[in-house]
C-alpha positions as CSV (number, residue, x, y, z in Angstrom):
1,M,108.2,93.5,107.5
2,H,105.2,92.9,109.6
3,H,105.3,89.1,109.8
4,T,108.8,88.6,111.0
5,V,108.4,91.2,113.6
6,R,105.2,89.6,114.8
7,A,107.0,86.2,115.1
8,I,109.7,87.5,117.4
9,A,107.7,90.0,119.3
10,A,104.8,87.7,120.0
11,L,106.8,84.7,121.1
12,T,109.3,86.7,123.1
13,A,106.5,88.6,124.8
14,V,104.7,85.6,126.0
15,A,107.9,84.2,127.3
16,L,108.4,87.2,129.5
17,L,104.7,87.1,130.6
18,S,105.2,83.6,131.9
19,A,108.8,83.9,133.1
20,C,107.8,84.7,136.7
21,G,104.9,83.1,137.0
22,G,98.2,68.5,132.0
23,N,97.4,67.2,128.7
24,T,96.8,69.5,125.7
25,P,96.2,69.3,122.0
26,T,99.2,68.3,119.9
27,T,101.0,71.3,118.6
28,V,100.7,71.0,114.8
29,P,98.7,70.5,112.8
30,S,95.3,70.4,114.5
31,D,93.4,67.8,112.3
32,G,91.0,70.4,110.8
33,A,89.3,71.6,114.0
34,T,86.5,74.0,113.4
35,P,86.9,77.5,114.6
36,G,86.2,78.1,118.2
37,P,83.6,80.6,119.6
38,T,84.5,84.2,119.7
39,I,86.5,85.3,122.8
40,A,84.4,86.2,125.8
41,P,85.1,89.7,127.0
42,R,87.1,90.0,130.1
43,A,86.3,92.5,132.8
44,T,88.2,95.7,132.1
45,P,89.4,98.3,134.6
46,D,87.2,101.3,135.2
47,M,90.0,103.5,133.9
48,P,92.0,101.4,131.4
49,P,95.6,102.7,131.0
50,P,96.4,104.4,127.7
51,A,99.5,103.2,125.9
52,A,101.5,106.2,127.0
53,Q,100.6,105.5,130.6
54,V,101.7,101.9,130.3
55,Q,105.1,103.2,129.1
56,R,105.3,105.6,132.0
57,L,104.4,103.0,134.6
58,A,107.1,100.6,133.2
59,A,109.6,103.4,133.2
60,A,108.8,104.3,136.8
61,Q,109.1,100.7,137.8
62,A,112.5,100.5,136.1
63,R,113.7,103.6,138.0
64,R,112.5,102.1,141.3
65,L,114.3,98.8,140.6
66,A,117.4,100.6,139.5
67,A,117.4,102.5,142.8
68,D,116.8,99.2,144.7
69,A,119.8,97.6,142.9
70,A,122.0,100.5,143.9
71,E,121.0,100.1,147.5
72,R,121.3,96.3,147.4
73,P,124.6,95.5,145.6
74,N,124.4,91.8,146.4
75,D,120.8,91.2,145.4
76,A,120.6,89.2,142.1
77,S,116.8,89.1,142.0
78,V,116.3,92.8,141.8
79,R,118.7,93.0,138.9
80,R,117.0,90.2,137.2
81,D,113.6,91.9,137.7
82,L,115.1,95.1,136.4
83,G,116.2,93.3,133.2
84,F,112.6,92.1,132.5
85,V,111.1,95.5,133.1
86,L,113.7,97.0,130.7
87,L,112.7,94.4,128.1
88,Q,109.1,95.4,128.6
89,L,110.0,99.0,127.9
90,V,111.6,97.9,124.6
91,R,108.2,96.4,123.7
92,D,106.3,99.4,124.9
93,T,108.5,102.1,123.2
94,G,110.2,100.4,120.3
95,D,113.5,101.7,121.6
96,A,115.9,98.8,120.9
97,G,118.6,100.6,122.8
98,G,117.0,99.1,125.8
99,Y,118.3,95.7,124.9
100,A,121.8,96.7,126.0
101,R,120.5,98.0,129.4
102,A,118.5,94.9,129.9
103,E,121.4,92.6,129.1
104,A,123.6,94.6,131.5
105,A,121.1,94.0,134.3
106,F,120.9,90.3,133.5
107,R,124.7,89.9,133.3
108,E,125.0,91.5,136.7
109,A,122.4,89.2,138.1
110,M,124.2,86.2,136.6
111,D,127.5,87.3,138.2
112,L,125.7,87.2,141.6
113,D,123.6,84.1,141.0
114,P,124.8,82.0,138.1
115,Q,122.3,79.2,138.9
116,D,119.1,81.3,138.3
117,P,117.5,80.0,135.1
118,L,115.2,83.0,134.9
119,V,118.3,85.2,134.3
120,L,119.2,83.0,131.3
121,V,115.6,83.3,130.1
122,G,116.1,87.1,130.2
123,I,119.4,86.9,128.3
124,G,117.8,84.6,125.7
125,A,114.9,87.1,125.3
126,V,117.5,89.8,124.6
127,Q,119.2,87.6,122.0
128,L,115.9,86.8,120.3
129,G,115.1,90.5,120.1
130,R,118.4,91.1,118.5
131,H,117.9,88.2,116.1
132,E,120.9,86.3,117.6
133,F,119.1,83.0,117.2
134,D,122.0,80.6,117.5
135,A,123.1,82.3,120.7
136,A,119.5,82.3,122.0
137,L,119.2,78.6,121.4
138,D,122.4,77.9,123.4
139,T,121.1,80.2,126.2
140,G,117.7,78.5,126.3
141,R,119.3,75.1,126.5
142,Q,121.4,76.2,129.4
143,A,118.3,77.4,131.1
144,T,116.4,74.2,130.6
145,A,119.5,72.3,131.9
146,L,119.3,74.3,135.1
147,D,115.5,73.8,135.4
148,P,113.9,71.3,133.1
149,E,110.5,72.2,134.4
150,L,110.6,75.9,133.7
151,P,108.3,76.6,130.8
152,A,109.8,80.0,129.9
153,A,113.2,78.4,129.4
154,H,111.7,76.0,126.9
155,G,110.0,79.0,125.3
156,V,113.4,80.5,124.4
157,V,114.4,77.2,122.8
158,V,111.2,77.0,120.8
159,D,111.5,80.5,119.5
160,A,115.1,80.1,118.5
161,L,114.4,76.8,116.7
162,V,111.5,78.4,114.8
163,E,113.6,81.4,113.7
164,L,116.5,79.1,112.6
165,G,114.1,77.1,110.4
166,R,114.3,73.9,112.5
167,Y,110.6,73.5,112.6
168,D,110.4,69.8,113.4
169,E,112.6,70.3,116.4
170,A,110.6,73.3,117.4
171,V,107.4,71.2,117.5
172,E,109.1,68.7,119.7
173,A,110.4,71.3,122.1
174,L,107.0,73.0,122.2
175,Q,105.2,69.8,123.1
176,V,107.5,69.6,126.2
177,M,106.6,73.2,127.1
178,V,102.9,72.6,126.6
179,D,103.0,69.4,128.7
180,L,104.6,71.5,131.5
181,R,102.0,74.2,131.4
182,A,99.2,75.0,129.0
183,D,99.0,78.8,129.4
184,L,99.1,82.0,127.3
185,A,102.8,81.5,126.6
186,S,102.7,77.9,125.4
187,L,99.4,78.2,123.6
188,A,100.4,81.3,121.7
189,R,103.4,79.3,120.4
190,V,101.1,76.5,119.4
191,S,99.0,79.0,117.5
192,Y,102.1,80.4,115.7
193,L,103.4,77.0,114.6
194,R,100.0,76.0,113.3
195,E,99.9,79.2,111.4
196,L,103.3,78.5,109.8
197,H,102.0,75.1,108.7
198,G,98.9,76.6,107.1
199,D,96.5,75.4,109.7
200,L,94.6,78.7,110.2
201,P,91.5,77.2,112.0
202,G,93.9,75.4,114.4
203,A,95.9,78.5,114.9
204,L,92.8,80.4,115.8
205,D,91.6,77.7,118.2
206,A,94.9,77.8,120.1
207,M,95.0,81.6,120.3
208,L,91.5,81.6,121.7
209,E,92.7,79.2,124.4
210,A,95.7,81.5,125.0
211,A,93.4,84.5,125.4
212,R,91.1,82.6,127.8
213,A,94.1,81.6,129.9
214,G,94.7,85.4,130.1
215,S,97.2,87.7,131.5
216,T,97.2,89.5,134.9
217,E,98.0,92.8,133.2
218,P,95.8,94.8,130.8
219,E,98.6,95.2,128.3
220,G,99.3,91.5,128.2
221,Q,95.6,90.7,127.5
222,A,95.5,93.5,124.9
223,Y,98.5,91.9,123.2
224,V,97.1,88.4,122.8
225,T,93.7,89.8,121.8
226,S,95.4,91.8,119.0
227,L,97.0,88.6,117.8
228,L,93.5,87.1,117.7
229,G,92.4,89.9,115.5
230,T,94.8,88.9,112.7
231,L,93.8,85.3,113.0
232,F,90.1,86.2,112.8
233,V,90.8,88.0,109.5
234,W,92.8,85.1,108.2
235,N,89.9,82.8,109.0
236,G,87.4,84.9,107.1
237,R,85.9,86.6,110.1
238,P,86.7,90.3,109.8
239,E,83.9,91.6,112.0
240,E,85.2,89.4,114.9
241,A,88.7,90.8,114.1
242,R,87.4,94.3,114.5
243,A,85.7,93.3,117.8
244,A,89.0,91.8,119.0
245,W,91.0,95.0,118.2
246,E,88.3,97.2,119.8
247,Q,88.6,95.0,122.9
248,S,92.3,95.5,122.9
249,L,91.8,99.3,122.7
250,A,89.3,99.1,125.5
251,L,92.0,97.5,127.6
252,V,94.8,99.9,126.5
253,P,93.6,102.9,124.6
254,G,95.9,103.8,121.7
255,Y,97.4,100.3,121.7
256,A,99.5,100.3,118.5
257,P,99.0,96.7,117.3
258,A,95.3,97.0,117.6
259,V,95.3,100.4,115.8
260,A,97.4,98.9,113.0
261,G,95.0,95.9,112.8
262,I,92.1,98.3,112.1
263,G,94.3,100.0,109.5
264,R,94.7,96.6,107.7
265,L,91.0,96.1,107.8
266,A,90.6,99.6,106.2
267,T,93.1,98.6,103.5
268,G,91.2,95.4,102.8
269,E,88.0,97.4,102.4
270,G,89.7,99.9,100.0
271,D,89.4,102.8,102.5
272,H,93.0,104.0,102.1
273,E,92.5,107.4,103.7
274,A,91.3,105.6,106.9
275,A,94.2,103.2,106.6
276,V,96.6,106.2,106.4
277,E,95.1,107.7,109.5
278,A,95.3,104.4,111.4
279,F,98.9,103.6,110.5
280,R,99.9,107.1,111.3
281,A,98.4,106.8,114.8
282,A,100.0,103.4,115.2
283,S,103.5,104.7,114.2
284,D,103.1,107.7,116.5
285,A,102.3,105.5,119.4
286,L,105.0,102.9,118.7
287,P,107.6,103.9,116.1
288,L,108.4,100.6,114.5
289,P,109.3,100.2,110.8
290,E,106.4,97.8,110.1
291,Y,103.8,100.5,111.0
292,V,105.7,103.3,109.1
293,I,106.1,101.1,106.0
294,A,102.4,100.3,106.1
295,L,101.7,104.1,106.4
296,G,103.9,104.7,103.3
297,E,102.2,101.9,101.3
298,S,98.8,103.2,102.1
299,S,99.8,106.7,101.3
300,L,101.1,105.6,97.9
301,V,97.8,103.9,97.1
302,A,95.9,106.9,98.3
303,G,97.8,109.1,95.9
304,D,100.0,110.9,98.4
305,D,103.5,110.3,96.9
306,R,105.1,112.9,99.1
307,G,103.7,111.3,102.3
308,A,104.8,107.9,101.1
309,A,108.4,109.1,100.5
310,E,108.5,110.7,104.0
311,A,107.3,107.5,105.6
312,F,109.8,105.4,103.7
313,D,112.6,107.8,104.7
314,L,111.5,107.4,108.3
315,A,111.5,103.6,108.0
316,R,115.1,103.7,106.8
317,L,116.0,105.9,109.8
318,Q,114.3,103.6,112.2
319,T,116.0,100.6,110.7
320,Q,119.4,102.3,111.1
321,L,118.5,102.8,114.8
322,L,117.7,99.1,115.2
323,Q,121.0,98.2,113.5
324,A,122.9,100.6,115.9
325,A,121.3,98.8,118.8
326,G,122.6,95.5,117.5
327,V,119.4,94.2,116.0
328,G,119.9,92.1,112.9
329,T,117.6,93.6,110.2
330,E,118.8,91.9,107.0
331,L,115.6,90.0,106.3
332,E,113.2,92.9,106.9
333,L,115.4,95.4,105.1
334,A,115.7,93.1,102.1
335,L,111.9,93.0,101.7
336,F,111.8,96.8,102.1
337,E,114.5,97.5,99.6
338,A,113.0,95.0,97.1
339,D,109.7,96.8,97.2
340,H,110.7,100.5,97.8
341,G,114.4,100.8,97.3
342,D,117.3,99.2,95.6
343,P,116.6,95.6,94.3
344,A,120.4,94.9,94.0
345,S,120.9,95.8,97.7
346,A,117.9,93.6,98.5
347,V,119.5,90.6,96.9
348,A,122.7,91.1,98.9
349,L,120.7,91.5,102.2
350,A,118.4,88.5,101.5
351,T,121.4,86.3,100.5
352,R,123.1,87.1,103.8
353,A,119.9,86.3,105.8
354,Y,119.3,83.1,103.9
355,E,122.9,81.9,104.4
356,E,122.6,82.5,108.2
357,R,119.3,80.7,108.6
358,R,117.2,78.6,106.3
359,T,113.6,79.5,107.2
360,I,110.5,79.9,105.0
361,R,110.8,83.7,105.4
362,T,114.4,84.0,104.4
363,A,113.7,81.7,101.4
364,D,110.8,84.0,100.5
365,A,112.8,87.2,100.9
366,L,115.6,85.9,98.7
367,A,113.1,84.7,96.1
368,W,111.4,88.1,96.1
369,A,114.6,90.1,95.9
370,L,115.8,88.0,93.0
371,H,112.4,88.4,91.2
372,R,112.5,92.2,91.7
373,N,116.0,92.2,90.4
374,G,114.9,90.5,87.1
375,R,116.0,87.0,88.1
376,S,112.7,85.3,88.5
377,R,114.0,82.0,87.1
378,D,116.5,81.8,90.0
379,A,113.6,82.4,92.4
380,V,111.4,79.4,91.5
381,A,113.2,76.8,93.7
382,L,113.2,79.3,96.6
383,V,109.5,79.8,96.3
384,D,108.9,76.1,96.7
385,E,111.2,76.2,99.8
386,A,109.3,79.1,101.2
387,L,106.0,77.3,100.9
388,R,107.2,73.9,102.0
389,L,105.2,73.9,105.3
390,G,102.0,74.8,103.5
391,T,101.8,78.4,104.9
392,R,98.9,80.5,103.8
393,D,100.6,83.7,104.8
394,P,99.2,86.2,102.3
395,L,102.6,88.0,101.7
396,L,104.3,84.8,100.9
397,R,101.5,83.7,98.6
398,Y,101.5,87.0,96.8
399,H,105.2,86.7,96.2
400,A,104.7,83.1,94.9
401,G,101.9,84.2,92.6
402,A,103.8,87.1,91.2
403,I,106.8,85.0,90.4
404,A,104.7,82.3,88.9
405,A,103.0,84.8,86.6
406,V,106.3,86.0,85.2
407,M,107.4,82.4,84.7
408,G,104.2,81.7,82.7
409,D,102.7,79.3,85.2
410,D,99.3,81.0,85.0
411,D,97.3,78.4,87.0
412,R,99.7,78.5,90.0
413,A,99.8,82.3,89.7
414,R,96.0,82.6,89.9
415,D,95.8,80.2,92.8
416,D,98.4,81.9,94.9
417,L,97.3,85.4,94.1
418,A,93.7,84.6,94.8
419,L,94.7,82.9,98.1
420,A,96.6,85.9,99.3
421,L,93.7,88.2,98.7
422,D,91.2,85.7,100.2
423,V,93.2,85.3,103.4
424,D,93.8,89.0,103.9
425,P,92.9,91.6,101.3
426,G,94.6,94.2,103.6
427,F,98.0,92.4,104.0
428,S,99.7,95.3,102.1
429,A,98.2,98.2,100.3
430,T,100.7,98.1,97.4
431,G,101.0,94.3,97.5
432,A,97.2,93.8,97.3
433,R,96.9,96.3,94.5
434,E,99.6,94.5,92.5
435,A,98.0,91.1,93.2
436,R,94.6,92.3,91.9
437,A,96.3,93.8,88.8
438,L,98.1,90.5,88.1
439,L,94.9,88.5,88.5
440,A,93.1,90.7,86.1
441,S,95.9,90.3,83.5
442,L,95.6,86.6,83.9
443,G,91.8,86.6,83.5
444,G,91.4,85.7,87.2
């Protein structure tokens, strides 16, 4: 589940960071640029806010803006600002119920000022968070029509196109955004599109530039620095990954994405007890299914079957809460059910996701669900579709290798399984264990 969540959360987040706020490299691919230098540390506050304090500050700001809105019934801007703070709270707490509150604030702002493109950016961000990608694309295009020079509006369009699998159009739209402003928001998207196309050095270069562009808030800087950690791992630089996550934790102690990153490092090193501790801390700080599933998988490999079962039950409950809040979870739930639940249900869920949007991730999810349901032959064409951009995502490569092994394509199986473990040996405790076992059976 981790990768899809990262896609939406990362891109939506940087859209919001730039919402109120020359020439650049082409978006993808980068032409084999060498990795840039490690990120220079930014000055940190004397008393950096812990994650819980960040949540409290955002909640207090939301209460203040709600009071201001009650006192100023004709002020569209205060309602718009309230919507963005409520979206920040969704990020900080994982409570997707906040999407409805944020949307209500944006809709009230729109009624008062229908010509404010930032209101549409906010509505588009809500739609992206709920995985309503067709609606988000329409909303983003309405925002760019109102203000063609507003980068955040183009960001909504880019995010929607990516998640609809319209990658060439996304590259074109992103180039417009980058040409308007090369900042954290646009450069983070450059990084992600390069990552999707398998250009990991170029993705790292762009994210380093995004981090240097910086954020005015410690949480924003911690966020992009945490993304850097993953890219350092994927470029074979684990010690720099650890330094990036430690830098994130210096900015915001207890910051869940950084804690989870350290957990993945521990998984890759085979220290599953440390991984369990890290993922438990991450899920306590931010109760998202991706962290709880990682906790369950690490618990399984560490020999704690009961702890794993409890984690997976909690992940199901969290997914139900997301669904109740209107978030589309078919893709993520399909992968979860394929690995830890009902493969037949996984096929139904993945089929629905694939019919709604043809992305490399929905193709991968359907291929994996079919494979886990004993239909590997039906999965082969979908594997090719999932890898059509050249992604080096370890989860997708593990799935491809496992399916190739069953189909008797030993050379391809060895290549993809070895690539998955080379890019990130901690991508999944259970997935990495299975990849190693398959490689051993193939003589790899």
